[in-house]
Steps between C-alpha positions, in 0.01 A plus 500: 500500500588747225766669713742200512489470119578870461779471756648198321483681168660814642774296667570306180516826305742649753729196482500516119587871506781445749638218285498725195679778691766259627563364149528854363741602777717192448540591133615849594784369719699419188467861387665645810823694446815313595572721801152435640554127462837530671344694789229238544761222493705678769193546719431127469860420591588360156833547324549607140668282239802729510531467879466123475764480228737715707452275802547190287830640373619584851417150625691349207800722583493398867474131404798540267707667773410225746617237252830687462544512878431126533799415278 
């Protein structure tokens, strides 16, 4: 019966170590250079603030032109 206790202890220790590694890695994400963050965002299919702002401006311009055409 000693084996299950050792297995439980080893498993608990492994989970605690993995949790510590994940927390440490999450803290390092904020330290990434901007270009690395941009590359990760692109790979995930996300847009940057600048791209979003540019699209927002273009939509506003198209809406304005449509209003002018409706007159």
